[in-house]
C-alpha positions in Angstrom: -0.2 -0.1 0.0 1.1 3.6 -0.8 -1.9 5.7 0.1 -1.6 9.2 1.5 -2.2 7.8 5.1 0.7 5.2 4.6 3.0 7.8 3.3 2.2 10.1 6.2 2.7 7.4 8.7 5.8 6.4 7.4 7.0 10.1 7.2 5.9 10.5 11.0 7.4 7.5 12.2 10.9 7.6 10.9 11.8 10.6 13.4 10.2 8.8 16.4 11.7 6.6 19.2 12.1 3.1 17.5 10.5 1.4 20.7 7.2 3.7 20.5 7.0 3.2 16.7 4.4 0.4 16.5 2.3 2.1 19.4 2.3 5.4 17.8 1.5 3.8 14.0 -1.5 2.2 15.7 -2.8 5.0 17.6 -2.2 7.5 14.5 -3.7 5.3 12.2 -6.6 4.9 14.4 -7.1 8.7 14.9 -6.8 9.4 11.0 -9.2 6.9 10.3 -11.8 8.1 12.7 -11.5 11.9 11.4 -11.9 10.4 8.0 -14.9 8.7 8.8 -16.2 11.7 10.5 -15.9 13.7 7.3 -17.2 10.9 4.9 -20.2 10.6 7.2 -20.9 14.1 6.4 -21.0 13.6 2.7 -17.4 14.3 1.8 -15.7 11.8 -0.8 -13.1 9.6 1.0 -10.2 10.8 -1.0 -11.1 14.7 -0.3 -11.6 13.6 3.3 -8.1 12.0 3.5 -6.3 15.0 2.2 -8.5 17.3 4.5 -7.1 15.2 7.5 -3.8 14.9 6.8 -3.5 18.6 6.0 -5.1 19.4 9.2 -2.8 17.1 11.2 0.2 19.1 9.4 4.1 18.7 8.6 4.6 15.1 9.9 8.2 16.2 11.1 6.4 18.8 13.2 4.0 15.8 14.6 6.9 13.3 15.2 8.4 16.2 17.3 5.5 16.2 19.5 5.3 12.5 20.0 9.1 12.2 21.0 8.9 15.4 23.1 11.6 17.0 21.2 11.7 20.8 21.0 12.3 22.7 17.8 13.8 25.6 19.0 17.4 25.8 18.2 16.5 28.5 15.5 12.8 28.5 16.4 10.2 26.4 15.0 9.6 28.8 11.8 13.1 27.9 10.1 14.1 24.8 12.1 12.9 22.3 9.9 14.4 24.0 6.8 17.5 24.4 8.4 17.9 21.0 9.5 17.2 19.4 6.3 19.6 21.6 4.4 22.5 21.0 6.8 22.0 17.2 6.5 22.1 17.5 2.7 25.2 19.5 2.8 26.8 17.4 5.3 26.1 14.3 3.5 28.4 14.7 0.6 30.4 18.0 0.6 33.0 17.3 3.4 33.6 13.8 2.0 34.0 15.4 -1.6 36.4 18.0 -0.5 38.3 15.3 1.6 38.7 13.0 -1.2 39.7 15.7 -3.7 42.5 16.8 -1.3 43.6 13.1 -0.6 43.7 12.5 -4.4 45.8 15.5 -5.1 48.1 14.5 -2.2 48.6 11.1 -3.6 49.4 12.4 -7.0 52.3 14.6 -5.4 53.7 11.2 -4.0 52.4 11.5 -0.4 51.2 7.7 -0.6 49.4 6.8 2.7 50.3 9.9 4.1 47.5 11.6 2.0 44.9 10.3 4.3 45.3 12.7 7.1 45.1 15.9 5.0 41.9 14.8 3.6 40.4 13.9 6.8 41.3 17.1 8.3 40.0 19.4 5.1 36.7 17.2 5.3 36.4 18.1 9.3 37.2 21.7 8.4 34.5 21.7 5.8 31.8 20.1 8.0 32.6 22.8 10.5 32.4 25.7 8.3 29.2 24.4 6.9 27.4 24.0 10.2 28.7 27.5 11.4 27.9 29.4 8.3 24.5 27.9 7.4 23.4 28.3 10.9 24.6 32.1 11.0 22.5 32.7 7.8 19.5 31.0 9.4 19.9 33.0 12.8 20.4 36.3 10.8 17.2 35.4 8.5 15.0 34.5 11.7 16.0 37.8 13.5 15.3 40.0 10.7 12.5 42.3 10.5 10.9 40.8 7.4 10.3 37.1 7.8 10.6 35.0 4.7 7.5 34.1 3.1 7.7 30.2 3.1 5.2 28.1 1.2 2.9 26.0 3.5 3.1 22.4 3.9 0.9 20.1 1.6 0.1 16.2 1.6 1.7 16.4 -1.8 5.1 16.9 0.0 4.9 13.3 1.5 7.5 10.9 0.5 6.5 7.4 -0.8 6.7 4.7 1.7 10.4 3.4 1.7 11.3 0.3 0.3 13.0 -1.9 3.1 16.8 -2.3 2.0 19.0 -4.4 4.3 22.1 -2.8 2.1 22.3 1.0 2.5 23.5 3.1 -0.4 25.9 5.1 1.9 27.9 1.9 2.8 27.8 0.9 -1.0 29.4 4.4 -2.1 31.8 4.4 0.9 33.1 0.5 -0.2 33.1 1.4 -4.0 34.9 4.7 -3.5 37.6 2.9 -1.4 38.0 0.1 -4.0 38.6 2.7 -6.9 41.0 4.7 -4.9 43.0 1.4 -4.1 42.5 0.3 -7.7 43.9 3.7 -9.1 46.6 3.7 -6.5 48.3 0.4 -7.7 49.2 1.7 -11.2 49.9 5.2 -9.8 52.5 3.8 -7.2 54.6 2.9 -10.1 55.2 6.4 -11.2 54.5 8.4 -8.1 55.3 6.9 -4.4 56.7 8.4 -1.5 60.0 6.9 -1.9 62.6 8.4 -4.3 66.3 7.1 -4.9 69.2 9.4 -4.4 68.9 11.1 -8.1 65.0 11.7 -7.2 63.4 9.0 -9.3 60.3 7.4 -8.1 60.9 3.9 -6.5 57.4 2.1 -6.8 56.4 0.3 -3.5 55.2 -2.9 -5.2 57.8 -5.2 -7.3 57.7 -4.2 -11.0 57.7 -7.7 -12.1 54.2 -8.2 -10.6 53.0 -6.4 -13.7 53.7 -9.4 -15.8 50.7 -11.0 -14.3 49.8 -10.6 -10.5 49.0 -7.2 -10.3 46.6 -7.0 -13.5 45.1 -10.1 -12.0 44.5 -8.6 -8.5 43.1 -5.3 -10.3 40.8 -7.5 -12.2 39.8 -9.2 -9.0 39.2 -5.8 -7.4 36.9 -4.5 -10.4 34.8 -7.7 -10.2 34.6 -6.4 -6.4 33.1 -3.3 -7.3 30.6 -4.9 -9.8 29.7 -7.1 -6.9 28.9 -4.1 -4.5 26.9 -2.4 -7.3 24.8 -5.6 -7.9 24.5 -6.3 -4.1 23.0 -3.0 -3.5 20.5 -3.5 -6.5 19.3 -6.7 -4.9 19.2 -5.1 -1.6 19.7 -7.7 0.9 22.4 -10.5 1.6 21.6 -14.1 0.5 23.9 -17.2 0.5 24.7 -16.9 -3.0 26.0 -13.4 -2.7 28.0 -14.7 0.5 29.6 -17.4 -1.7 30.6 -14.9 -4.4 31.9 -12.6 -1.7 33.9 -15.6 -0.3 35.4 -16.5 -3.5 36.4 -12.9 -4.3 38.2 -12.4 -1.0 40.0 -15.7 -1.4 41.1 -14.6 -5.1 42.5 -11.6 -3.7 43.9 -12.7 -0.3 45.4 -15.8 -1.1 48.0 -14.4 -3.7 48.8 -11.5 -1.6 49.6 -13.8 1.4 51.7 -16.0 -0.7 53.5 -13.0 -2.5 54.2 -11.6 1.0 55.7 -14.9 2.5 57.8 -15.5 -0.7 59.3 -12.0 -0.6 57.9 -11.0 -4.1 55.5 -8.3 -3.2 57.6 -5.5 -2.3 60.0 -3.9 -4.7 63.5 -5.0 -4.0 64.9 -1.5 -4.6 63.3 -0.3 -1.6 66.0 -1.9 0.5 68.5 -0.2 -1.5 66.8 3.4 -0.1 65.4 2.1 3.1 68.0 0.7 5.3 65.8 -1.2 7.6 64.5 -3.1 4.8 67.9 -4.4 3.7 67.8 -6.3 6.8 66.3 -9.9 5.8 64.5 -10.1 9.5 62.7 -7.0 9.1 61.5 -8.0 5.6 60.3 -11.2 7.4 58.5 -9.4 9.7 56.9 -6.7 7.4 55.8 -9.6 5.3 54.1 -11.5 8.2 52.4 -8.0 9.0 51.1 -7.5 5.5 50.0 -11.2 5.4 48.2 -10.9 8.6 46.8 -7.8 8.0 45.3 -9.2 4.6 44.0 -12.7 6.0 42.7 -10.9 8.9 40.7 -8.4 6.6 39.2 -11.2 4.9 38.3 -13.1 7.7 36.6 -10.4 9.7 34.7 -9.5 6.3 33.5 -13.1 5.9 32.5 -13.5 9.6 30.5 -10.1 9.4 28.9 -11.1 5.9 27.8 -14.5 7.3 26.1 -13.0 10.1 24.4 -10.5 8.2 23.2 -13.1 5.9 22.0 -15.5 8.5 20.0 -12.6 9.9 18.6 -11.4 6.8 17.5 -15.1 5.5 16.0 -16.1 8.7 
């Protein structure tokens, strides 16, 4: 069902405490139906009566605030909901976009993993500036002598009842972004890394010999991982078939990385000529163990987490 009443209930319940949603849903639906019956009993057709009742109840966000005993007074009730909606929208993508751009530029400049810090700092600064300046603008508007003439809320603004999804768009975007950045860095490190020789030339972090097979193969697996994430989001929930596919992709990437690390074929041998501590065999073995355990641990953790989600969503 996707009637105006269903949409109004969905819009109201999304902002009330989860433990009270069933109780409020039953109570509010009964009240709406009683009010509609009163109007239809007076000769009004049901469609018109439904619109009149929901219009009389008003903005579902305001109604939800009253149920949750939540005061809308940070900026005053006139502009609070508009300010909050705009703030959420801007914070949902601008800080992440700014941080990503800064991190990518830093990677191109050869900072390697050191690019993560500046990206996070810029994202945080942008978020703080958005909160401050947007709030200041709305405070000035509210304190001005000529209030802004805002359109009244109508039932036509009600969103459709959301389709239940166990796999969120935010998680999918975050995962795909990280995979794309990692895929891009594999060839980039061959030309721009944070290690230079005495002449200032770039020293790749990974053994250039891997480009004969292993690096293209690993990039191919990561590309399949990106496709998998998109397909998984389109399906909307985990299944044991998706779990098996994810397990195969994890093994296809992790097993070669672990084997290459333990066989001392992963890192560029030229690094030992520039980084003295890597010239020591014992240090290389320790680093290989760290890389292998990190890759294996990440894969095992993802499989356990995925298995739990699949079990929860298929039972």
